[in-house]
C-alpha beads as a LAMMPS data file, in Angstrom:
LAMMPS data file: protein, C-alpha beads

111 atoms
110 bonds

1 atom types
1 bond types

-500.0 500.0 xlo xhi
-500.0 500.0 ylo yhi
-500.0 500.0 zlo zhi

Masses

1 110.0

Atoms # bond

1 1 1 -256.152 -477.309 -114.258
2 1 1 -252.571 -479.017 -115.798
3 1 1 -253.295 -482.150 -116.780
4 1 1 -250.499 -484.552 -115.152
5 1 1 -247.876 -483.483 -118.063
6 1 1 -248.469 -480.412 -118.071
7 1 1 -246.189 -478.040 -115.258
8 1 1 -247.528 -475.429 -113.185
9 1 1 -245.998 -471.931 -113.609
10 1 1 -246.390 -468.521 -113.584
11 1 1 -250.619 -467.058 -112.324
12 1 1 -251.230 -471.050 -110.832
13 1 1 -252.563 -471.418 -107.290
14 1 1 -251.377 -474.045 -104.861
15 1 1 -253.656 -474.545 -102.107
16 1 1 -252.177 -476.931 -99.559
17 1 1 -253.534 -479.953 -97.901
18 1 1 -255.110 -479.177 -94.932
19 1 1 -253.182 -481.992 -92.677
20 1 1 -249.749 -480.590 -94.226
21 1 1 -247.436 -480.884 -91.156
22 1 1 -245.142 -477.862 -92.273
23 1 1 -246.510 -474.380 -90.376
24 1 1 -245.256 -472.201 -92.625
25 1 1 -247.481 -473.324 -95.746
26 1 1 -250.045 -475.320 -93.360
27 1 1 -253.728 -474.304 -94.847
28 1 1 -252.200 -471.938 -97.286
29 1 1 -252.894 -470.787 -100.790
30 1 1 -250.024 -470.098 -102.574
31 1 1 -249.819 -467.875 -105.708
32 1 1 -247.279 -468.978 -108.233
33 1 1 -244.763 -466.272 -109.328
34 1 1 -242.415 -467.866 -110.713
35 1 1 -241.238 -471.784 -111.681
36 1 1 -238.271 -472.792 -114.010
37 1 1 -235.506 -475.079 -113.662
38 1 1 -233.302 -472.984 -111.406
39 1 1 -236.496 -473.044 -108.480
40 1 1 -239.906 -471.302 -108.090
41 1 1 -241.259 -468.685 -106.105
42 1 1 -244.834 -468.225 -104.802
43 1 1 -246.523 -465.473 -102.228
44 1 1 -249.113 -467.621 -99.729
45 1 1 -252.071 -464.723 -100.219
46 1 1 -254.018 -465.578 -97.590
47 1 1 -251.919 -465.102 -93.964
48 1 1 -253.312 -461.716 -93.297
49 1 1 -250.229 -459.589 -91.832
50 1 1 -251.097 -457.333 -88.096
51 1 1 -249.907 -454.603 -89.610
52 1 1 -250.807 -451.890 -91.642
53 1 1 -250.411 -451.122 -95.467
54 1 1 -250.185 -447.133 -94.059
55 1 1 -246.997 -448.704 -91.499
56 1 1 -245.341 -451.064 -94.143
57 1 1 -245.379 -448.491 -96.871
58 1 1 -244.128 -445.379 -94.777
59 1 1 -241.116 -447.535 -93.538
60 1 1 -240.344 -447.881 -97.509
61 1 1 -240.469 -444.106 -98.189
62 1 1 -243.685 -444.173 -99.909
63 1 1 -245.452 -440.945 -99.182
64 1 1 -248.786 -441.752 -99.979
65 1 1 -249.393 -444.726 -98.757
66 1 1 -252.148 -447.043 -101.312
67 1 1 -255.130 -448.896 -99.875
68 1 1 -254.398 -452.828 -99.471
69 1 1 -254.513 -454.946 -97.330
70 1 1 -250.847 -456.567 -96.046
71 1 1 -250.580 -460.662 -95.907
72 1 1 -247.192 -462.724 -94.488
73 1 1 -246.063 -463.380 -97.673
74 1 1 -243.929 -466.790 -96.988
75 1 1 -240.839 -467.822 -94.586
76 1 1 -238.361 -466.607 -96.749
77 1 1 -237.389 -463.394 -96.630
78 1 1 -240.158 -461.888 -93.982
79 1 1 -238.472 -458.216 -94.162
80 1 1 -238.752 -458.265 -98.212
81 1 1 -242.113 -456.200 -99.349
82 1 1 -243.460 -457.719 -102.783
83 1 1 -246.683 -456.202 -103.634
84 1 1 -249.449 -457.477 -105.967
85 1 1 -252.267 -455.200 -108.163
86 1 1 -254.106 -454.814 -110.823
87 1 1 -254.223 -452.783 -114.473
88 1 1 -256.029 -453.388 -117.578
89 1 1 -252.766 -451.450 -119.002
90 1 1 -249.514 -453.651 -119.539
91 1 1 -246.746 -452.132 -116.786
92 1 1 -243.568 -453.674 -118.148
93 1 1 -241.505 -452.560 -115.422
94 1 1 -243.179 -454.720 -112.742
95 1 1 -243.270 -458.817 -113.394
96 1 1 -246.427 -460.303 -114.945
97 1 1 -247.567 -463.130 -113.031
98 1 1 -251.127 -463.707 -115.075
99 1 1 -253.166 -461.800 -117.239
100 1 1 -253.308 -458.055 -116.014
101 1 1 -251.872 -459.197 -112.502
102 1 1 -248.493 -457.995 -111.854
103 1 1 -246.107 -458.037 -108.865
104 1 1 -243.612 -455.313 -107.532
105 1 1 -240.808 -455.026 -105.118
106 1 1 -240.166 -451.240 -105.144
107 1 1 -241.688 -448.672 -103.356
108 1 1 -240.687 -446.058 -105.851
109 1 1 -243.096 -447.125 -108.677
110 1 1 -245.547 -446.505 -105.785
111 1 1 -244.608 -442.863 -105.219

Bonds

1 1 1 2
2 1 2 3
3 1 3 4
4 1 4 5
5 1 5 6
6 1 6 7
7 1 7 8
8 1 8 9
9 1 9 10
10 1 10 11
11 1 11 12
12 1 12 13
13 1 13 14
14 1 14 15
15 1 15 16
16 1 16 17
17 1 17 18
18 1 18 19
19 1 19 20
20 1 20 21
21 1 21 22
22 1 22 23
23 1 23 24
24 1 24 25
25 1 25 26
26 1 26 27
27 1 27 28
28 1 28 29
29 1 29 30
30 1 30 31
31 1 31 32
32 1 32 33
33 1 33 34
34 1 34 35
35 1 35 36
36 1 36 37
37 1 37 38
38 1 38 39
39 1 39 40
40 1 40 41
41 1 41 42
42 1 42 43
43 1 43 44
44 1 44 45
45 1 45 46
46 1 46 47
47 1 47 48
48 1 48 49
49 1 49 50
50 1 50 51
51 1 51 52
52 1 52 53
53 1 53 54
54 1 54 55
55 1 55 56
56 1 56 57
57 1 57 58
58 1 58 59
59 1 59 60
60 1 60 61
61 1 61 62
62 1 62 63
63 1 63 64
64 1 64 65
65 1 65 66
66 1 66 67
67 1 67 68
68 1 68 69
69 1 69 70
70 1 70 71
71 1 71 72
72 1 72 73
73 1 73 74
74 1 74 75
75 1 75 76
76 1 76 77
77 1 77 78
78 1 78 79
79 1 79 80
80 1 80 81
81 1 81 82
82 1 82 83
83 1 83 84
84 1 84 85
85 1 85 86
86 1 86 87
87 1 87 88
88 1 88 89
89 1 89 90
90 1 90 91
91 1 91 92
92 1 92 93
93 1 93 94
94 1 94 95
95 1 95 96
96 1 96 97
97 1 97 98
98 1 98 99
99 1 99 100
100 1 100 101
101 1 101 102
102 1 102 103
103 1 103 104
104 1 104 105
105 1 105 106
106 1 106 107
107 1 107 108
108 1 108 109
109 1 109 110
110 1 110 111
C-alpha cells in the first residue's frame, strides 16, 4: 500500500467506498491499468456480466473460445473488449499490468 507521498500506478486495486453514490462504481474493485499525467484507466473486476465468454469471443471472431468469466469492465466504451491473462513468460504483444498479469484487446492473439 502506498504511503501518502507515493502515487498509485499500474497494478494497484482501487476499492470503492460502500457509500459511494455513483452507481457506475458503487461497491466496485477496479484494477488500475494505466495512470499517468494524461489520465487513468482501470477495469472493474467484480461485476459479472450476463453474457458468456463463448458469446463474446465468437463475436470477436475467436474460433476456439478460451475459458473464463466475463465482467462488466466499467461505464466507458462498454462495447470494447479487454481481457486479462496470467503468464509466467513475458508477453510483449500485451500490456504488462503487474508481474505475470497482462491486458489485451485484440482477438487475434486469442485465436
